[in-house]
N, C-alpha and C positions, 0 to 999 in steps of 0.2 A: 397283420393281414386279416386276422379273424374279425376285428372290428370293422374293417372295410367291407367285407362280404356281409356281415350282419347288418350293417347300415343299409346296404342295398335290400336285404330281406325285409327290413322294417319299412322301407319305401314302398315295396311291393304290397306289404300287409295293409298299409294305409289306403290303398286303392279299394279295399273292401268296405270301407267305412260307410255305414248306413244300410248295408245289404246283408250282413252276416248274422245279425241278432236272431236268436239268443246265443249264437256261437261267437267265439272270439275272432278278431282279425289276426290272420297268420300269413306270413310270407316265408318263402324258402328259395335258397340259391344252392345249386350244385356246382362244385369246383373240382376240376381234375387237371393235373399237370399245370397248375397255376392259371387255368383259364375257366371262366364261367361257361358251363356247357348246358345248363338248364335253369329256368326260373319259373316261379309260379306263386300264386296266392289263393287263399280261399275267397272265391268271388261272390258267392251267394249261399245263404243258408240252404242246406239240403243237397248242395252240389259238392263236387270233389274238393278234398282238402288241399292245402298248399303243397304238401309233399308229393301228392299224386300228380298235380299239375306240373310241378317242377320236373319230375321224372318223365312224364309224358312229353315234355317239351325238349328233352335232352337231345343234343345233336350227335351224340355218340353213346355207347353203352356206359352206364353209370358205375359199373363194378369197379371197386377200388377208389372211388371218388369220395369227396367230403360234402356233406349236406349241412347247410346253415339254416336253422329254423328258429323263428322268433318265439315259439312256444313249444314246450315238450310234446313230442309226437304222441298221439293218442294210443291207448293200449286196449280199448274196448270197442265193441260193435255198437254203432249207432245207426245213422242213415248210411254210413259208409264203413268198410272194414277198417281194422286198426292200421294206422300208418306205420307203427313200429314194426309190424309184420312185413309190410311192403319193403321197408328199408333193409330188413334182414334178408328177404328173398332176393332183392336186387344186389346184394353183396356190397353195399357201401361200406367203406372201412372206418369212417369217422363221422360223428354227428356233433355239431356245435349248436348249443341251445342258448337262447337269451334268458328265458324264464321258465320256471317249473309251472306245470298246470296247477292253478290254485284250488281246484276242486279237491277237497280232502279225501274223497272216496277213491280218487285215481292218481293223485299226485305222487310222482316218483316211479310209478309202475312202468311207464313207457321206457324210461331211461334204464331201469333195472332189467327189463327184457332185452334191451339193446346190449347192455354190458354182458349179460349171461350168454349172448350170442357171439361174444368176442369182439364187439365193435367198440372202438375208443369213443368216449363221451366227454365233452367239455361243456361245463355249465357256466352261466352268469355273464356271458358276453353281451354288453349293453342291456343288462337286466332292467335297470331303472327305466330306460326308454321303452322297453317292451311292456312293462307294467303300466306306464302312463298311457300307452296306446290302448290298452285293454282295461282301463280303469272301470268302465261300466261292467264288463264281464266279470272282472275280479270281485267287485262289490256284490253283484247279484248271485254269483255261484257260491259265495261263502256265507251270505246272510239271507238270501231269498227276498231281499228288499231292494227297491230301485235305487239307482244312483241319481241324486237330485242336483240339478244345475240351476242356480239362480242367475238370471240374465236381465240386465237393464242398460239403458242408455241415459246419460245425464250430462248436464252442463258442467263447466269448471267449478261452479259454486254449488254443485250437488243438487240440481233440480231436474226432475223428469217431466215437468210441465209448468206452464205459467200459472198465475193465480186464477186465470179463467179456465184452466184445464187444457189449453192448447199445447200439443206436443208434437205436431207434424211440421217439419221433422227436426229433431234435435241432432241426431247423428247423420253422417254422410251416407250417400247411396252405397258406397262400398261397405260401410259398416252394416247397413241393413241387409245387403246381400250375404255378408258373412253370417249374420244372425239367422237368416233363412236356411242356410246350410245346417245350422244346429237343429232346426226342425226336421230336416231329412235324416240326421244322424241318430236322433234319440227316439225312443219308442212312444213317448207320450208328451203332451204339452198341457200344462195346468194353468187355469185362471179361476178367479173368483167371480161370483155373480155380479159384483160391482163393475168389473171390466166389461162384461157382456151387456149390461144395461146401459153403460156409457158409450161404448165404442161399437157394439155389435160385430165383433171380429169373426173372420172365417176360420182362422187358426190352421191353415193348410200350408204345406211346403210349396213354395213357388219356384223351386229350382227344378228344371226339367230332368226327368229320369229318377228322381228320388221319391221314396214313399212318403205318404202323409202320416204324421203321428196320430195316435189315438188322442182325441180332444177330451180333456178331463175338466169337468166343471164342478166347482164346489158351490153348492146351492142348498143350504140347510132348510129353506122354506119352499123350495121349488117356485121361485119367482121368475124364472126364465120365460120370456115371451115365446109363444109357440111359433112365431114367424122369424125367430132368430136364425142367423146364418149358421150358427153352431149346431142347430138341429136339422139342417138340410144336408142333402147329398150323402146319406149314410153309406151308400155303395162306394163312394170315393174316399170318405174319411169318417171313421167310426167315432161316435161320441159316447162318453160314459159320464153320467151325472152321479156325484156322491152327495147324498142328502142325509137327513136325520128322521127319526120317527115322528117328528112334529110336522113334517111336510104333508099337505093335503093329499089324500088318497085319490081324489078325483083328478087332480092335476097330474099326478103320477101316471094314471091311466091314459090321459091325453098324450103325454110325452111318449109313453111306450108305444102308442099307436103309430108314432112316426118312425119306429124302428130303433129308438134310442134306449139303451139300457140304463136303468136307474137302480142304484145300489145304496141301501141304507147302512150307514156305519155309525159307530158310537159318536156321541157329541162331547164337546168340552166348552163350557161357557156359552152354551146355546148355539155353538157353531160346530162344523165338522171337525172331529179330532184328527189332526193331520198325521200323527203317528199311526193311529189306527187305519187311516186312509192309505198311508204308504204300505202298510202290511197287506191290506186287501188288494191293492194294485199289484203287489209282488205275487200274490196267489194267482192273479190273472195272467202272469207271465210278462208283465210290463217291467222291463229291466232298467229303464231310465226315464226321467221326467225333466222337462224344461219348464221352469217357472217363469211365466210371462204375465203375472197378474197384478203388477203394480205394487205400490208401497204397503198397502194393507196386508196382502198375501205374503210379501217378502218378510214383513215383521213377524207375522204369525209363524212362518216357516222357520225363521231363525229361533224364535222362542221355543218352538216345538223340538228343535234340534235335528231337523231332517235334512238340512242343506249340507251337501258334500263339497260343492265347488261354486265359485262365483265368477262370472264373466261380466266385465263392465266396459262399455263404450263411452269414452269421455270426449265430448265435443268442445272445441275452443270457443265457447260462448258463455256469457254471463247473463243469467236471467233475473236474479234478484227477487225480492219480495218475501215478506214473512209468511204470506199465505200460499206461496208457490209450493208445489208438491215435491216431496223428497222421495228417494227410492226406497227408503225404509221408514214407515210411519209408526203408528202405535205409540206407546209411552217411551220406548227406548230404555237404555240402561241408566242406572242412577249415578254410577261413577265410571271414570275412565278405565279403571282396572277391570270393570265388568264388560268392556267392549268386546265384540266378536273379533278375534284375531284371525288373520290369514297367513298361510305359510306357502313356500314354494312359488312365490310371485313371479310372473313373467309379464313383461311390458313390451309392447310392440306398437308400431304406428300403422294405421290404416288410412292412407291419404292424410288428411289434416287431423283425424281423430287419433286418440290414444286408446289402445286396447289393453286391458288389464285382466289377468286371470290368476286365481289363487284358490287354495283349499282351506276350508274351515279347520282350525286347529282342534285337536282332539279334546283339549280341556274345555272347549266351548260346550 
């Protein structure tokens, strides 16, 4: 029964995706006498936590009940009081937790407080599912660097565009809608200057109700045209340009007049150093990045070792052509044993397309 109620708590937590950053997604279910009497989830950053919402929604007093929570109840004061104290005050008799808080400064403290108050605590119910749900939070809170997701759509023969550069559209409408949700879920979206010069993308989230990501442009020489869409509407979608000390100061001033922040970072091979860029973005509180920059950026990101996860939309089409563009360009690896391996693969169908997601193996 613990798994049943925790599964429901995870379903509730998922509803907060895209709105809780930099907090985790958390769901909670209260059970008493074999019946669910309260449910809640963390709906938005700065607002009530899941435990509070579950208790507030209860149809009867929660005293003597069991609360199922997808993440260890907090034990510290932030924008809200500690949830562990609330659980103690409301005299719940048992707490079932999916995962511990990964923050090393507070991990375990909430459960210790509950145990000292005489409350039974059970840990690890659907822990893996909870950790995957909060993979962005877990990475950022422990490393202070963003979770990086590489995304691309390709044909069955591994092409993201024809030899002429035409790419609209390889994937289905459902796949493109799915991809736009990623823009709403993650804090930043990153492209290189080549993508801006070729496509002039807006890089906003077109799913109603979801926030726009910070638009991150890698532009070592500040070649971005001043009338580019990515430089417009800063009140709706912020843009951050990462450049090098070789960029013209006059161009930097013109860009900054548009309300766009330009940040100078270290270079590597006369381009923006991606590892240094990732660190600087983490300092700015950007906890996740969606890579949408095409084959050149994908190759550079893999070589720099900054990619955590890959999502691929594979369309049932064959493009062909030695000059057609691949999702990962650059020199590539020299031997098969040097190939970038993925683990924990999941494969699903999106209408006629195949959706694949997996995580870069640590040995990469």
